[in-house]
C-alpha positions in Angstrom: 11.4 -16.6 -25.4 12.4 -19.7 -23.5 13.2 -18.5 -19.8 14.5 -21.3 -17.1 12.5 -21.9 -13.9 14.2 -20.2 -11.1 15.1 -21.0 -7.5 11.9 -21.6 -5.6 12.1 -20.4 -2.2 8.9 -22.3 -1.4 7.6 -25.8 -2.3 4.8 -26.3 -4.4 2.8 -27.7 -1.5 3.2 -24.4 0.2 1.5 -22.3 -2.5 -1.1 -24.9 -2.9 -1.9 -24.8 0.9 -2.2 -21.0 0.5 -4.5 -21.4 -2.5 -6.5 -24.0 -0.4 -7.1 -21.4 2.2 -8.0 -19.0 -0.3 -10.7 -21.0 -2.0 -12.1 -21.9 1.3 -12.7 -18.2 2.0 -14.0 -17.8 -1.8 -16.4 -20.8 -0.8 -17.5 -19.0 2.2 -18.3 -15.8 0.4 -20.0 -17.7 -2.3 -17.3 -16.6 -5.3 -16.4 -18.4 -8.1 -13.6 -16.3 -9.4 -11.3 -13.5 -7.9 -9.0 -11.2 -9.3 -6.1 -10.0 -7.2 -3.9 -7.0 -8.1 -2.0 -6.2 -4.8 1.3 -6.7 -5.7 2.2 -8.4 -2.3 -0.9 -10.9 -2.6 0.3 -11.9 -6.1 3.8 -13.1 -4.3 1.7 -14.5 -1.9 -0.1 -16.4 -4.3 2.3 -17.4 -7.0 6.1 -16.4 -6.1 6.0 -13.4 -8.6 8.6 -10.8 -7.2 9.9 -8.5 -10.2 8.9 -4.8 -9.4 6.3 -4.1 -12.2 3.1 -3.1 -10.2 3.2 0.3 -12.0 1.4 -1.1 -15.1 -1.6 -3.4 -15.1 -1.2 -6.9 -13.6 -3.0 -9.4 -11.2 -3.9 -12.9 -10.6 -7.0 -14.8 -11.2 -8.1 -17.7 -9.3 -11.2 -19.9 -9.8 -12.7 -22.7 -8.0 -12.4 -24.9 -11.1 -8.7 -24.7 -11.8 -5.7 -26.0 -9.3 -3.4 -23.2 -10.3 -4.1 -19.7 -10.9 -3.3 -17.3 -13.8 -0.9 -14.5 -13.4 -1.6 -11.8 -16.2 1.5 -9.4 -16.7 2.7 -6.8 -19.3 4.5 -8.7 -22.1 7.9 -7.6 -21.2 7.4 -8.9 -17.7 6.4 -12.3 -18.5 9.6 -13.6 -18.6 10.3 -12.6 -14.8 6.8 -14.4 -14.3 7.9 -17.6 -16.2 11.4 -17.6 -14.1 9.7 -16.8 -10.7 6.0 -18.3 -10.4 5.7 -21.9 -9.2 2.7 -22.7 -11.7 3.3 -24.4 -15.2 4.4 -22.1 -18.0 0.6 -21.7 -19.7 -0.4 -20.2 -16.4 1.8 -17.1 -17.1 0.2 -15.0 -19.7 0.5 -11.8 -20.9 -1.0 -8.5 -22.7 0.8 -6.5 -25.8 2.9 -3.6 -25.2 0.5 -1.6 -27.6 -1.8 -1.5 -24.2 1.2 0.6 -22.4 0.9 4.1 -22.6 -2.5 3.7 -24.7 -5.2 6.5 -23.8 -8.0 4.3 -25.2 -7.3 0.9 -23.3 -4.8 -0.6 -21.0 -3.9 -4.1 -19.9 -7.1 -4.3 -17.7 -9.2 -4.8 -20.8 -7.4 -7.3 -21.7 -7.7 -9.0 -18.0 -11.1 -8.5 -17.9 -11.7 -10.2 -21.6 -9.7 -13.0 -20.0 -12.0 -13.3 -17.0 -15.0 -13.5 -19.4 -13.5 -16.2 -21.4 -13.4 -18.1 -18.3 -16.8 -17.5 -17.1 -17.0 -14.3 -15.6 -20.3 -13.3 -17.1 -22.2 -16.2 -15.3 -20.2 -16.4 -12.3 -19.9 -14.7 -8.8 -16.9 -13.1 -8.9 -14.6 -10.9 -6.6 -12.2 -8.3 -7.6 -9.6 -6.2 -5.4 -11.5 -3.0 -6.5 -10.1 -0.5 -3.9 -6.4 -1.8 -4.5 -6.5 -0.3 -8.3 -7.1 3.4 -9.5 -10.9 4.0 -9.4 -11.1 4.6 -13.2 -9.8 0.9 -13.5 -12.0 -0.5 -10.9 -15.0 1.1 -13.0 -14.1 -0.8 -16.0 -14.5 -3.9 -14.1 -17.7 -2.9 -12.7 -19.2 -1.5 -16.1 -17.9 -4.7 -17.9 -18.8 -7.5 -15.7 -22.5 -7.3 -15.3 -22.7 -9.6 -12.4 -21.7 -6.4 -10.2 -18.1 -7.7 -8.7 -17.8 -8.1 -5.1 -14.9 -6.1 -3.6 -12.5 -8.4 -1.7 -9.8 -6.0 -1.0 -7.7 -7.3 1.7 -9.3 -10.8 1.6 -6.1 -12.3 0.9 -4.4 -9.9 2.6 -6.0 -11.1 6.0 -5.3 -14.6 5.3 -1.8 -13.7 5.1 -1.7 -12.6 8.7 -0.9 -16.2 10.2 2.2 -17.4 8.7 3.4 -20.8 7.9 6.4 -22.1 9.5 8.5 -21.7 6.2 7.3 -18.3 6.0 8.4 -17.4 9.6 11.8 -18.9 8.7 12.1 -16.5 5.8 11.5 -13.6 7.9 14.0 -15.1 10.5 16.7 -15.1 7.9 15.5 -11.2 6.9 15.6 -10.5 10.8 19.3 -11.7 10.8 20.0 -9.3 7.8 18.3 -6.5 9.7 20.6 -7.0 12.7 23.8 -7.3 10.5 22.8 -3.9 9.2 22.1 -2.3 12.5 25.2 -3.6 13.7 27.2 -1.7 10.5 25.5 1.2 11.3 26.9 1.6 14.6 30.4 1.2 13.2 30.0 3.9 10.3 28.1 6.6 12.2 30.9 9.0 13.1 31.3 12.7 13.5 32.4 13.7 10.2 30.8 10.9 8.3 28.3 12.2 5.6 24.6 10.5 6.2 24.7 9.6 2.5 27.9 7.6 2.9 27.0 5.8 5.9 23.7 4.8 4.3 25.5 3.6 1.4 27.7 1.1 3.8 24.3 -0.3 5.8 22.6 -0.5 2.6 25.3 -2.7 1.2 25.0 -4.7 4.4 21.1 -5.2 3.6 21.9 -6.2 0.1 24.9 -8.7 1.1 22.9 -10.4 3.6 24.0 -12.4 6.8 24.9 -15.9 7.3 25.5 -16.4 3.4 22.0 -15.5 2.7 21.9 -12.0 0.9 19.1 -9.9 0.9 16.7 -10.3 -2.0 15.3 -6.7 -2.3 15.3 -3.2 -0.6 12.8 -2.2 1.6 12.2 1.1 3.2 15.2 2.9 4.4 14.8 5.7 6.9 17.7 7.9 8.5 16.4 10.8 10.5 19.2 12.8 11.9 19.8 16.0 13.9 18.3 18.6 13.3 15.6 16.3 11.5 14.8 13.7 14.2 11.1 14.9 14.6 10.6 13.4 10.8 9.6 10.1 10.7 9.8 8.8 7.2 12.9 10.5 5.4 16.0 9.3 3.9 19.4 10.3 4.3 20.5 14.2 3.7 23.9 15.8 2.5 24.8 16.8 5.9 27.8 15.2 8.2 27.1 13.5 11.5 28.5 15.6 14.3 29.3 15.4 18.1 26.0 15.0 19.9 23.8 14.1 17.0 20.9 11.8 17.3 20.2 9.4 14.8 16.8 7.5 14.3 17.2 4.6 11.8 14.6 2.3 10.4 15.4 -0.5 8.0 14.4 -4.0 7.1 16.3 -6.8 5.7 14.4 -8.8 2.9 14.3 -12.4 1.9 12.1 -13.6 -0.8 9.9 -10.6 -0.3 9.7 -11.1 3.4 10.8 -8.2 5.4 11.8 -8.1 9.2 11.9 -4.2 10.0 14.1 -2.9 12.7 14.2 0.8 14.2 17.0 1.7 16.5 18.4 5.4 17.9 21.9 6.1 18.0 23.6 8.9 19.9 27.1 10.4 18.9 28.8 10.7 22.3 26.6 10.8 25.5 23.1 11.4 25.0 21.3 14.3 26.3 19.3 13.8 29.9 16.1 14.1 28.2 17.2 11.4 25.1 18.2 9.4 28.0 14.7 9.6 30.0 12.7 8.8 27.0 15.1 5.9 26.1 14.3 4.3 29.4 10.8 4.8 29.8 10.2 3.3 26.0 12.3 0.3 26.8 10.2 -0.3 29.9 7.1 0.2 27.8 8.5 -2.2 25.1 9.0 -5.0 27.8 5.7 -4.6 28.9 4.2 -5.0 25.6 5.9 -8.3 24.8 5.3 -9.4 28.2 1.5 -9.3 27.0 1.8 -11.0 23.8 0.3 -14.5 23.8 -2.0 -16.2 21.9 -5.8 -15.3 23.3 -4.7 -11.6 23.8 -5.6 -9.0 21.4 -3.8 -6.3 19.7 -5.6 -3.7 21.8 -4.2 -5.6 24.9 -0.6 -5.2 23.6 -1.0 -1.6 22.7 -2.5 -0.7 26.2 0.2 -2.7 28.2 2.7 -0.2 26.3 0.7 2.9 26.7 -0.2 2.6 30.3 3.3 1.7 31.0 5.0 4.8 29.3 1.8 6.9 30.5 2.5 6.4 34.0 5.9 7.7 33.3 4.8 10.8 31.9 5.4 10.0 28.0 2.5 9.9 25.4 2.6 8.3 22.0 0.1 9.2 19.7 0.8 6.6 17.1 0.1 3.3 16.7 2.9 1.1 18.6 2.9 -1.7 15.9 1.0 -3.2 12.9 1.3 -6.6 11.1 4.5 -7.3 8.8 5.4 -9.7 6.3 5.7 -9.6 2.4 6.5 -6.0 1.4 6.9 -4.6 5.0 3.5 -3.6 5.8 0.2 -5.8 5.9 -2.7 -3.4 6.1 -4.8 -5.5 8.4 -4.2 -5.8 12.2 -2.7 -2.9 14.3 -1.1 -2.8 17.8 -3.5 0.3 19.0 -6.2 0.8 21.3 -9.6 -0.9 20.3 -8.1 -3.2 17.7 -9.3 -6.7 19.0 -7.8 -8.9 16.4 -6.9 -11.9 18.6 -3.1 -12.9 18.5 -2.4 -16.5 17.1 0.6 -18.5 16.8 2.9 -17.5 13.8 1.6 -14.0 13.4 4.4 -11.3 13.1 4.4 -7.4 14.0 6.8 -4.7 13.6 
């Protein structure tokens, strides 16, 4: 099938810079080849954005080849040809016969591809804990060189963004702002949560400043009487006078997400809600003032915790985390004890 190359949100040089950083880390770990299965790391390394991580797929990087190989299900290969920055021969696929097959699956073909590239005599890293345990066992049993688990190696490299990545996140943030403003317009007594959500999500898709949203990220609407629930969607109820609505959403551009959370009150907020709001804002200001290169994630978190604690409020969860492709980057957290040092172009929600 002939598929045209699609719009490339980043130039080839951006991807080659990312691969250079990966190969530098591979060299430090004495690895000749790695296999990356995390869908967000795949996006980072190739530009692939299709929603297909429910089946075996991944990216092979070798020290000997400039471009990576991406291995996809046969029906997803056209999306890879359309989206990935690499030459077409770097997008390969396995047969549809391996879907729903109880004896073998796409990972068997991927392992064979790695062996053809010399994995049997190489030092190999695999994102073992990013895949099902039975699949990880296949790699351990078949690659006789006892592959090294490199889960989150690439993820940590994503922590510091390029200027082009920051621009994508700014575009996503503008979409988040627009969606929150739309929420303020449609959240009214008598309006169904579902109808309000449809309007807000419509804005997330339509985008802002002429730049549409390119995907839907997490969307949580926790309204009275469910305000104690953190991560649920809209309900079938209608808003009413006195309702509190906790809304969390994120605009998306080219896979990059900028999350935003706000609380709405229909009518005058209760005294307790107003007090909690004021304390939280003071904590937020303290945290923002502490954010600077050289500070640690723990410094930021404790600036927040100590400020709200002096006013009688306690937060049990972390107050932030690394943010980028696919909403969550499971690396640094703004919590007590995380000694990750802040650098320019890190992004947090």
